[in-house]
C-alpha positions in Angstrom: 25.7 -14.3 -2.9 22.5 -12.8 -4.3 20.2 -15.1 -6.1 18.6 -14.0 -9.3 15.0 -14.7 -8.0 15.8 -12.6 -4.9 17.2 -9.7 -6.9 14.1 -9.8 -9.2 11.7 -9.9 -6.3 13.4 -7.0 -4.4 13.7 -5.0 -7.7 10.0 -5.5 -8.4 9.0 -4.2 -5.0 11.3 -1.1 -5.3 10.2 -0.3 -8.9 6.6 -0.9 -8.1 6.6 1.4 -5.0 8.5 4.1 -6.8 6.2 4.0 -9.8 3.2 4.1 -7.5 4.6 7.3 -5.8 4.8 8.9 -9.3 1.2 7.9 -10.1 0.0 9.0 -6.7 1.8 12.4 -7.0 0.3 13.0 -10.4 -3.2 12.0 -9.3 -3.0 14.0 -6.1 -1.9 17.1 -8.0 -4.8 16.7 -10.5 -7.4 16.2 -7.7 -6.1 19.2 -5.8 -6.3 21.3 -9.0 -10.0 20.2 -9.3 -10.8 21.6 -5.8 -10.2 18.5 -3.6 -8.2 18.9 -0.4 -5.9 16.7 1.6 -6.4 15.7 5.2 -4.0 13.7 7.5 -0.9 15.2 5.9 0.8 15.2 9.3 1.0 11.4 9.4 1.9 10.9 5.8 5.7 11.3 6.2 5.6 8.7 9.1 3.7 6.3 6.8 6.2 6.8 4.0 9.1 6.3 6.4 7.6 3.1 7.7 7.1 1.7 4.3 10.6 2.8 3.3 12.0 1.1 6.3 10.1 -2.1 5.5 11.7 -2.1 2.0 15.1 -1.4 3.5 14.7 -4.3 5.8 13.8 -6.6 2.9 16.9 -5.5 1.0 19.3 -5.4 3.9 18.2 -8.7 5.6 16.8 -10.5 2.6 19.3 -9.9 -0.2 21.0 -13.3 0.3 17.9 -15.3 1.2 16.3 -17.8 -1.1 12.8 -17.1 -2.4 10.0 -19.3 -1.2 8.0 -20.2 -4.2 4.8 -20.8 -2.1 5.0 -17.3 -0.6 5.9 -15.8 -3.9 2.7 -17.3 -5.4 0.7 -15.7 -2.6 2.5 -12.4 -3.3 1.6 -12.7 -7.0 -2.1 -13.2 -6.2 -1.9 -10.0 -4.1 -0.6 -8.2 -7.1 -3.7 -9.1 -9.0 -5.7 -7.7 -6.2 -3.5 -4.5 -6.4 -4.3 -4.1 -10.1 -8.0 -4.5 -9.4 -7.9 -1.8 -6.7 -5.9 0.6 -8.9 -8.2 0.0 -11.9 -11.3 0.5 -9.7 -10.1 3.9 -8.4 -8.4 5.0 -11.7 -7.3 8.6 -11.5 -8.6 8.9 -8.0 -6.0 6.5 -6.6 -3.4 8.2 -4.4 -1.3 7.4 -1.3 -2.7 10.4 0.5 -6.2 11.0 1.9 -7.8 13.4 -0.6 -11.3 14.6 -0.1 -13.5 15.7 -3.0 -17.2 16.1 -3.6 -17.2 13.1 -5.9 -19.2 10.1 -4.6 -17.0 7.4 -3.1 -16.1 4.6 -5.4 -18.3 1.5 -4.9 -17.1 -0.7 -7.7 -14.5 -3.4 -7.9 -13.3 -4.5 -4.5 -14.8 -1.4 -3.0 -18.2 -3.0 -3.6 -17.2 -5.7 -1.1 -14.7 -4.1 1.3 -14.5 -0.6 2.9 -10.7 -0.5 2.7 -9.4 -3.0 0.1 -6.2 -1.1 -0.3 -5.4 -1.4 3.4 -6.3 -5.1 3.4 -3.8 -5.5 0.5 -1.1 -3.5 2.4 -1.6 -5.6 5.5 -1.2 -8.8 3.5 1.9 -7.5 1.6 3.6 -6.4 4.8 3.3 -10.0 6.0 3.8 -11.9 2.7 6.7 -9.8 1.3 9.1 -10.7 4.1 7.8 -14.3 4.1 8.9 -14.7 0.5 12.4 -14.2 1.9 11.9 -16.1 5.2 12.0 -12.9 7.2 9.4 -13.7 9.9 10.6 -11.0 12.3 10.3 -8.3 9.6 6.7 -9.5 9.0 5.9 -9.3 12.7 7.6 -6.0 13.5 6.0 -4.2 10.5 2.6 -5.7 11.0 2.6 -4.1 14.5 3.8 -0.8 13.1 1.4 -0.9 10.2 -1.5 -1.6 12.6 -0.7 1.5 14.6 -0.4 3.5 11.4 -3.7 2.2 10.0 -5.5 2.9 13.3 -4.5 6.6 12.9 -5.1 6.7 9.2 -8.5 5.0 9.1 -9.7 7.2 11.9 -8.7 10.3 10.0 -10.2 9.0 6.8 -13.5 8.0 8.4 -13.9 11.4 10.0 -13.3 13.2 6.7 -15.2 10.9 4.4 -18.1 10.1 6.7 -20.4 12.7 5.2 -19.8 11.2 1.8 -20.7 7.6 2.8 -24.1 6.3 1.9 -26.1 4.2 4.3 
């Protein structure tokens, strides 16, 4: 039997991710209209598929699990970090790698970390399943995400390298 906390947690993740895709699509379209261009489009469907599979595993294997309040608290802290990242990038936040002639953002968490959004995603891929006690989901998707980030960060560094300041 599904528990209310579990339903709320899973619903939050699904609604959050879908709303982020809407925001990302809008921001991407605006950036492209302003002359920016996308790189790494080839791996994007794989990344979306991986994240969709992660969510599907949470729902399929976690729908009847109890929520761990400790892990839920960690997840809540990560959401504060997410808001900080989104606010720092503003209309430049997107799920794709979009290159423009604008200087790179160096405020908010970007002042302290090169890839705060990737740090967040790494943490969420671990913490989300742990909220529902799904250790194996955290392990499997951590490995898959590491491979994805290895590709993605390489592509991103190659494209954004000229825009980085020393």
